[in-house]
C-alpha positions in Angstrom: -21.7 6.6 9.9 -18.8 9.1 10.2 -16.4 6.2 11.0 -17.7 4.2 8.0 -17.2 7.1 5.6 -13.7 7.9 7.1 -12.7 4.2 6.9 -13.9 3.9 3.3 -12.1 7.1 2.3 -8.9 6.0 4.1 -8.9 2.5 2.7 -9.7 3.7 -0.8 -7.0 6.3 -0.7 -4.3 3.9 0.5 -5.1 1.2 -2.0 -5.7 3.7 -4.9 -2.3 5.4 -4.4 -0.5 2.0 -4.1 -2.0 0.5 -7.2 -1.7 3.8 -9.1 2.0 3.5 -8.6 2.0 0.0 -10.1 -0.2 1.3 -13.0 1.9 4.3 -13.9 5.2 2.5 -14.1 3.6 -0.4 -16.0 2.5 2.0 -18.6 5.8 3.9 -18.6 7.5 0.6 -19.4 5.1 -0.2 -22.2 3.3 -3.0 -20.4 -0.4 -3.7 -21.2 -2.3 -3.0 -17.9 -5.5 -4.9 -18.4 -7.2 -3.9 -15.2 -6.9 -1.5 -12.3 -9.0 -2.8 -9.4 -10.0 -1.4 -6.0 -11.2 -4.4 -3.9 -11.9 -8.0 -4.9 -14.9 -10.0 -5.9 -17.8 -9.0 -8.1 -17.6 -5.7 -9.9 -19.7 -2.8 -8.5 -18.6 -0.1 -11.0 -16.3 -0.2 -14.1 -15.2 1.8 -17.1 -12.5 1.4 -19.8 -9.9 4.0 -20.7 -6.6 3.8 -22.6 -6.6 0.0 -22.8 -7.2 -0.4 -19.1 -10.4 -1.6 -17.3 -11.0 0.4 -14.1 -13.1 -1.4 -11.5 -14.4 -1.0 -8.0 -15.2 -4.4 -6.5 -17.4 -5.5 -3.7 -14.9 -6.8 -1.1 -12.7 -4.1 0.4 -9.6 -6.2 1.1 -7.0 -4.6 -1.1 -6.6 -4.1 -4.9 -4.5 -5.0 -7.8 -3.2 -4.1 -11.3 -3.4 -6.9 -13.7 -0.6 -6.7 -16.2 -0.4 -8.8 -19.4 1.9 -11.8 -19.0 1.8 -11.9 -15.2 -0.8 -14.5 -15.3 -1.6 -17.0 -18.1 -3.6 -15.3 -20.8 -7.4 -16.0 -20.6 -7.9 -17.1 -24.2 -5.7 -19.6 -26.2 -6.2 -20.5 -29.8 -5.2 -24.0 -30.9 -5.1 -25.8 -34.3 -8.5 -26.9 -35.4 -10.4 -24.1 -33.7 -13.0 -22.3 -35.8 -12.8 -18.5 -35.3 -14.2 -15.4 -37.0 -11.9 -12.6 -38.0 -12.7 -9.0 -38.9 -10.4 -6.5 -40.4 -9.5 -2.8 -40.0 -8.7 -0.3 -42.8 -5.1 -1.6 -43.1 -6.5 -5.1 -43.8 -5.2 -6.4 -40.5 -7.2 -8.5 -38.2 -8.6 -6.3 -35.4 -11.2 -8.7 -34.0 -10.9 -12.4 -33.3 -14.3 -13.8 -32.6 -13.9 -17.0 -30.5 -17.6 -17.9 -30.1 -21.1 -16.7 -31.0 -19.8 -16.1 -34.6 -23.4 -16.0 -35.9 -23.7 -12.6 -34.2 -20.9 -11.2 -36.4 -22.2 -11.7 -40.0 -19.3 -9.7 -41.5 -16.6 -12.0 -40.0 -14.7 -14.5 -42.1 -14.8 -17.9 -40.5 -11.6 -19.9 -40.7 -10.2 -23.1 -39.2 -6.9 -22.3 -37.4 -3.8 -24.2 -38.3 -1.2 -22.0 -36.6 -1.3 -18.9 -34.4 1.4 -16.6 -33.2 0.1 -13.6 -31.3 3.3 -13.1 -29.3 5.9 -12.3 -31.9 4.9 -12.6 -35.6 1.3 -11.6 -35.0 -0.2 -13.9 -37.6 -3.0 -16.4 -38.0 -2.7 -19.2 -40.5 -5.6 -21.4 -41.6 -8.3 -22.3 -44.1 -11.5 -20.5 -44.8 -14.4 -22.9 -44.3 -15.5 -24.4 -47.6 -12.0 -23.9 -49.2 -9.6 -26.3 -47.4 -7.2 -26.3 -50.3 -6.1 -22.7 -50.0 -4.0 -21.8 -46.9 -4.4 -18.2 -45.8 -2.2 -16.0 -43.7 -3.7 -13.1 -41.8 -1.6 -10.4 -40.2 -3.0 -9.3 -36.8 -3.0 -5.7 -35.6 -1.0 -5.3 -32.4 -4.1 -3.9 -30.6 -6.6 -6.4 -31.9 -9.3 -7.8 -29.6 -10.5 -11.3 -28.8 -14.3 -11.4 -28.7 -15.6 -14.1 -26.4 -19.1 -14.1 -25.0 -19.4 -10.7 -26.6 -16.7 -9.3 -24.3 -13.5 -7.8 -25.6 -10.0 -8.7 -24.4 -7.1 -7.0 -26.0 -4.3 -9.3 -27.2 -0.9 -8.8 -25.7 2.1 -9.2 -28.0 5.3 -10.2 -26.1 6.7 -6.7 -26.1 3.6 -5.6 -24.1 4.0 -8.4 -21.5 5.6 -8.1 -18.0 8.2 -10.8 -18.7 9.5 -9.0 -21.8 10.8 -6.0 -19.9 14.3 -5.7 -18.3 14.8 -6.7 -14.7 15.1 -3.0 -13.8 11.8 -2.1 -15.4 10.0 -5.0 -13.8 11.6 -4.2 -10.4 10.5 -0.5 -10.7 7.0 -1.5 -11.6 6.8 -3.7 -8.5 8.5 -1.2 -6.2 6.3 1.7 -7.4 3.3 0.6 -5.3 5.0 0.7 -1.9 7.0 3.8 -3.0 3.8 5.7 -3.6 2.6 4.8 -0.1 5.8 6.4 1.3 5.2 9.5 -0.9 1.6 9.8 0.3 2.8 9.6 3.9 5.4 12.4 3.3 2.7 14.6 1.6 0.2 14.0 4.5 2.9 14.8 7.1 3.8 18.0 5.2 0.1 19.0 5.1 -0.2 18.4 8.9 3.0 20.5 9.3 1.6 23.4 7.3 -1.7 23.4 9.2 -0.4 22.8 12.7 3.3 23.6 12.6 6.1 21.2 13.4 7.3 20.3 16.9 10.5 22.1 18.1 13.5 20.1 19.2 13.8 21.8 22.5 11.8 20.8 25.6 9.5 23.7 25.2 5.9 23.5 26.5 3.0 23.8 24.0 -0.6 23.2 25.2 -1.0 22.5 28.9 -3.9 20.1 29.7 -6.4 21.6 32.2 -6.2 19.9 35.6 -2.9 18.1 34.8 0.1 18.0 37.1 1.8 20.6 34.9 -1.2 23.0 35.1 -1.5 22.5 38.9 2.3 23.3 39.2 1.7 26.6 37.4 3.5 25.8 34.1 2.4 27.7 31.0 2.8 27.5 27.3 6.3 28.6 26.2 8.2 27.4 29.3 11.4 25.6 28.3 12.6 22.9 30.6 16.4 22.8 30.9 16.9 20.5 33.9 15.0 17.8 35.8 16.4 17.3 39.3 20.1 17.3 38.6 19.9 16.0 35.0 20.4 18.5 32.1 17.6 18.4 29.5 18.0 19.9 26.0 15.4 18.0 23.8 11.8 17.1 24.0 12.8 13.4 23.8 15.0 13.7 26.9 12.3 15.5 28.8 9.5 13.0 28.0 11.8 10.0 28.6 12.5 11.1 32.2 8.9 11.9 32.9 7.7 8.6 31.6 10.1 6.7 33.7 9.0 8.5 36.9 5.3 7.7 37.5 4.1 9.0 40.9 7.6 10.3 41.7 8.1 14.0 42.5 10.4 15.8 40.1 12.0 19.2 40.3 11.7 21.0 36.9 14.0 23.9 36.1 12.7 25.9 33.2 13.2 29.3 31.5 10.3 31.8 31.3 10.8 35.2 29.8 14.6 34.8 30.1 14.5 33.9 33.8 15.1 30.5 35.4 12.3 29.2 37.6 11.7 25.9 39.4 8.5 23.9 40.2 7.9 20.5 41.8 5.7 18.2 39.7 4.5 14.6 40.4 3.6 12.8 37.1 0.4 10.9 37.0 0.7 7.1 36.8 -1.0 5.8 33.7 -1.3 2.3 32.2 0.2 1.5 28.8 2.0 -1.4 27.0 5.6 -1.7 26.0 7.0 -2.8 22.6 6.5 -6.5 23.6 2.8 -5.8 24.4 3.4 -6.2 28.2 1.4 -3.9 30.5 3.5 -1.1 32.1 3.0 2.0 34.1 4.4 5.3 32.9 4.4 9.0 34.0 2.5 11.9 32.4 2.3 15.5 33.4 -0.2 16.7 30.8 1.8 18.8 28.3 2.1 18.8 24.5 5.3 19.9 22.6 5.5 23.5 21.2 5.1 23.9 17.5 6.6 26.3 15.0 5.9 27.1 11.3 8.6 27.3 8.7 8.9 26.2 5.1 12.1 24.2 5.6 10.9 22.8 8.9 7.7 21.6 7.4 9.4 19.9 4.4 11.9 18.3 6.7 9.2 17.2 9.1 7.4 15.2 6.3 10.5 13.2 5.5 11.6 12.8 9.2 8.2 11.5 10.3 8.0 9.1 7.5 11.5 7.8 8.3 10.8 7.5 12.0 7.5 5.7 11.4 9.2 3.3 9.0 11.9 2.6 11.5 9.3 1.9 14.2 7.4 -0.5 12.0 10.6 -2.4 11.0 11.6 -2.7 14.6 8.2 -4.1 15.6 8.3 -6.4 12.6 11.7 -7.8 13.6 10.5 -8.3 17.2 7.5 -10.3 15.8 9.8 -12.4 13.6 12.1 -13.2 16.6 9.3 -14.0 18.9 9.8 -11.0 21.2 6.2 -9.9 20.6 3.1 -12.1 20.2 1.1 -12.5 17.0 -1.9 -11.6 19.1 -0.8 -7.9 18.9 -1.3 -7.9 15.1 -4.5 -6.2 13.7 -6.4 -6.8 10.6 -9.2 -4.9 8.9 -11.5 -5.3 11.9 -8.9 -4.0 14.4 -7.9 -1.2 12.0 -11.6 -0.2 11.8 -12.0 -0.2 15.5 -8.9 1.9 15.9 -10.1 4.3 13.2 -13.4 4.6 15.1 -11.6 5.8 18.2 -9.2 8.1 16.3 -12.0 9.8 14.3 -13.6 10.9 17.6 -10.4 12.8 18.5 -10.5 15.0 15.4 -9.6 15.3 11.7 -5.9 15.9 12.1 -5.4 12.8 14.2 -7.3 10.9 11.6 -5.0 12.3 8.9 -2.0 11.3 11.0 -3.4 7.8 11.4 -3.8 7.6 7.6 -0.2 8.6 7.0 1.1 6.0 9.5 -1.1 3.2 7.9 0.3 4.3 4.5 3.9 3.8 5.7 2.8 0.4 7.2 1.3 -0.7 3.9 4.5 0.3 2.1 6.8 -1.5 4.5 4.7 -4.7 4.7 4.5 -5.0 0.9 8.3 -4.8 0.6 8.7 -7.8 3.0 10.0 -10.6 0.8 7.0 -12.9 1.3 5.1 -14.8 -1.3 2.3 -13.0 -3.2 3.6 -9.6 -1.9 5.5 -7.0 -3.9 8.6 -7.9 -1.9 8.3 -11.6 -2.8 8.1 -10.8 -6.5 11.0 -8.4 -6.2 13.0 -11.2 -4.7 12.5 -13.3 -7.8 13.5 -10.4 -10.1 16.6 -10.0 -8.0 17.4 -13.7 -8.3 17.0 -13.5 -12.0 19.3 -10.5 -12.2 22.0 -12.4 -10.2 21.8 -15.7 -12.1 21.2 -14.3 -15.5 18.0 -16.2 -16.2 14.6 -16.3 -14.7 13.3 -18.9 -12.1 11.1 -21.4 -13.9 7.5 -20.0 -13.9 6.0 -23.1 -12.3 8.4 -22.9 -9.4 7.7 -19.2 -8.8 4.0 -19.8 -9.2 4.0 -22.6 -6.6 6.0 -20.4 -4.2 3.4 -17.6 -4.5 0.5 -20.0 -4.3 1.6 -21.6 -1.1 2.6 -18.2 0.4 -0.7 -16.7 -0.5 -2.6 -19.6 1.2 -0.5 -19.0 4.4 -1.1 -15.3 4.3 -4.9 -15.9 4.0 -4.6 -18.2 7.1 -2.7 -15.5 8.9 -5.4 -13.0 8.0 -8.1 -15.3 9.4 -6.1 -15.7 12.7 -5.5 -11.9 13.0 -9.2 -11.2 12.2 -10.3 -13.7 14.9 -8.0 -12.0 17.4 -9.5 -8.6 16.5 -13.0 -9.9 17.1 -12.1 -11.4 20.4 -10.6 -8.1 21.5 -13.8 -6.3 20.5 -16.3 -8.7 22.3 -14.3 -10.2 25.2 
């Protein structure tokens, strides 16, 4: 149950912060954000606030912000339609009743001749029973369609996604991944405040009981300056040599209380995998890096860890694209849940670290220029900015449709691989 709660919290936080970024910048640009959704499928919970419907949906596989104009509008009025209209105190139409007009006795029923709800905001037509007098009704910019007794706010062109400048649209699309990077930075800073940040030097922190380092007599605070005849000045240099020396005796020269001392240590040989997913053996002596607490160090740590995680994910992504690693190493929701289960057992701070890394991963993946992802849509905004006119909507729509289908196929393959790893 602990893992289920942790996974729901983590998933909800990552999706919420991503979609919140899209929502905030859509509203800042004056776009009508129709819906802010966590999950897909049937609604579990919903409420409306400031023009936006907020929903939690049944299937935890992502989320979305539905902005007016990104998809074809749900309701379209055509000449010959019979509709009901109601008015506000300014004598402008504020409700357009599409069906069930008998439930609205105060509505005037008209036959539509022409409608422009994008620019002029007018409805022209004839009141039933008086086909000789053509009427023109001005529509309030925040009027609602009423269909099946459900309200849908109209979206004049200046509230639609396409009406905004390429810069505004690009920012709205980029804001989701950007917020994932911001979340990761904040989490890393929180971890730094609570635990401190690792020092650059090869200084020992916690020593694992029963480890080669403990058996050799090393203690917290020892700073390694040389391994055999190789000078060591950073933690990365120290760990690199140790990992490359499984079951090989090493002479460590370290400083303790201002005095140089030496010990012989033989790293344990442990199994792991390299960046290509191939099994390897590496050395470990059972030590953790030393940590320090400082305001500047903590702030720097948040940005540095986010940068290093981003670089690692991009490197692995390039290796996947070039065929250097197998698609079998990818994990979907099932694999992430299994990894979360293992990490939760190791403590809250490791779970928080895992959340930050997944947030970076979500940000990076969404910026990849693939169909249906933020990066794919940003690609079309960039093309429009370069050529001075947008790509025809039908071509862009086909691109995203085919790409989305391929992504769903990839998700099925990845999920199948996750299940096989769990049960085979």
